[in-house]
C-alpha positions as CSV (number, residue, x, y, z in Angstrom):
1,M,0.0,0.0,0.0
2,F,2.7,2.5,1.0
3,Q,4.9,1.7,-2.0
4,E,1.9,2.2,-4.3
5,V,1.2,5.7,-3.0
6,L,4.8,6.8,-3.0
7,R,5.4,5.5,-6.5
8,S,2.3,7.3,-7.7
9,V,3.3,10.6,-6.2
10,V,6.9,10.4,-7.7
11,D,6.0,9.0,-11.1
12,N,3.2,11.5,-11.6
13,T,5.3,14.5,-10.8
14,E,7.6,15.9,-13.4
15,G,11.1,15.8,-12.0
16,G,10.2,13.4,-9.2
17,I,13.2,11.6,-7.8
18,A,12.1,9.8,-4.6
19,A,9.6,9.6,-1.8
20,L,9.9,8.4,1.8
21,L,7.5,7.5,4.6
22,M,9.3,7.8,7.9
23,G,8.7,8.2,11.6
24,Y,10.0,11.2,13.5
25,D,12.3,8.8,15.3
26,G,14.2,8.4,12.0
27,I,13.0,4.9,11.3
28,P,11.9,4.5,7.6
29,V,8.6,2.7,6.9
30,E,8.8,2.7,3.1
31,Q,10.6,4.4,0.2
32,Y,10.4,4.6,-3.5
33,L,13.1,5.8,-6.0
34,A,12.2,6.6,-9.6
35,Q,14.0,4.5,-12.2
36,D,17.6,5.5,-12.9
37,Q,17.8,7.6,-9.7
38,E,20.5,7.2,-7.1
39,S,19.8,8.7,-3.7
40,N,20.4,7.9,-0.1
41,V,16.8,8.7,0.8
42,E,16.9,7.1,4.3
43,T,19.9,9.2,5.4
44,V,18.3,12.4,4.2
45,G,15.1,11.4,6.0
46,M,16.9,10.7,9.2
47,E,18.6,14.1,9.1
48,Y,15.3,15.9,8.3
49,S,13.5,14.1,11.1
50,V,15.6,15.9,13.7
51,I,14.9,19.3,12.0
52,L,11.1,18.5,11.8
53,K,10.9,17.8,15.6
54,E,12.3,21.3,16.2
55,I,10.0,22.9,13.6
56,R,7.0,21.2,15.3
57,K,8.2,22.4,18.7
58,A,8.7,26.0,17.5
59,A,5.2,26.1,15.9
60,E,3.7,24.9,19.2
61,M,5.6,27.4,21.3
62,L,4.4,30.2,19.0
63,D,0.8,29.0,19.2
64,A,0.9,28.7,15.4
65,G,-0.9,25.4,15.4
66,D,0.4,22.1,14.0
67,A,3.1,22.4,11.3
68,R,1.8,20.7,8.1
69,E,4.4,21.2,5.4
70,V,8.0,22.2,5.0
71,A,10.0,22.7,1.8
72,I,13.7,22.8,1.6
73,Q,15.2,24.1,-1.7
74,A,18.8,23.2,-2.2
75,E,21.0,23.7,-5.2
76,N,20.4,20.2,-6.6
77,V,17.1,19.1,-5.2
78,T,14.0,20.4,-3.5
79,T,12.6,18.3,-0.7
80,L,8.9,18.7,0.2
81,I,7.9,17.3,3.6
82,R,4.3,16.8,4.7
83,M,3.6,15.9,8.3
84,L,1.0,13.1,8.6
85,N,0.4,12.9,12.3
86,S,2.4,13.1,15.6
87,E,4.5,10.0,14.6
88,Y,5.0,10.1,10.8
89,F,5.8,12.3,7.8
90,V,6.2,11.8,4.1
91,A,9.0,13.4,2.1
92,M,9.5,13.8,-1.6
93,T,12.5,15.1,-3.6
94,I,12.3,16.6,-7.0
95,K,14.8,17.9,-9.5
96,P,15.4,21.7,-10.0
97,G,12.7,22.8,-12.4
98,G,10.4,19.9,-11.4
99,N,6.7,20.5,-10.9
100,F,6.8,21.6,-7.2
101,G,3.1,22.5,-7.2
102,K,2.0,19.1,-8.4
103,A,4.3,17.5,-5.8
104,R,2.6,19.5,-3.1
105,Y,-0.9,18.6,-4.4
106,L,-0.2,14.9,-4.8
107,L,1.3,14.7,-1.3
108,R,-1.7,16.5,0.2
109,V,-4.4,14.4,-1.5
110,N,-2.6,11.2,-0.8
111,S,-1.8,11.9,2.8
112,Q,-5.1,10.5,4.2
113,K,-4.4,7.2,2.5
114,L,-1.1,6.9,4.2
115,I,-2.6,8.0,7.6
116,D,-5.4,5.4,7.3
117,A,-2.9,2.7,6.4
118,L,-0.7,3.6,9.4
119,S,-3.6,3.2,11.8
């Protein structure tokens, strides 16, 4: 189930590289890499899980409500992270010039499927 959702999001986004479902504890649940892509998705996810905990804490301290989405644009990739619940998040990387808007949309509309499957 998880693999199907992650594959759909990556394969239906122009410039999609990889997607990862992971716990905030840094333990990966599932990942998908587009064909001909090389990436150490799990390591990236573990590093971002530490940052996400701090973002969630900061949003809480500021009474901003729950953090829902974070985007990190680097020189070679953009990583979009969508928080699913208090335990899990989904992350996707896309190439520069990839369709960031579609990636956001597909992660948002598929989030509930992942949440339901995690329950």
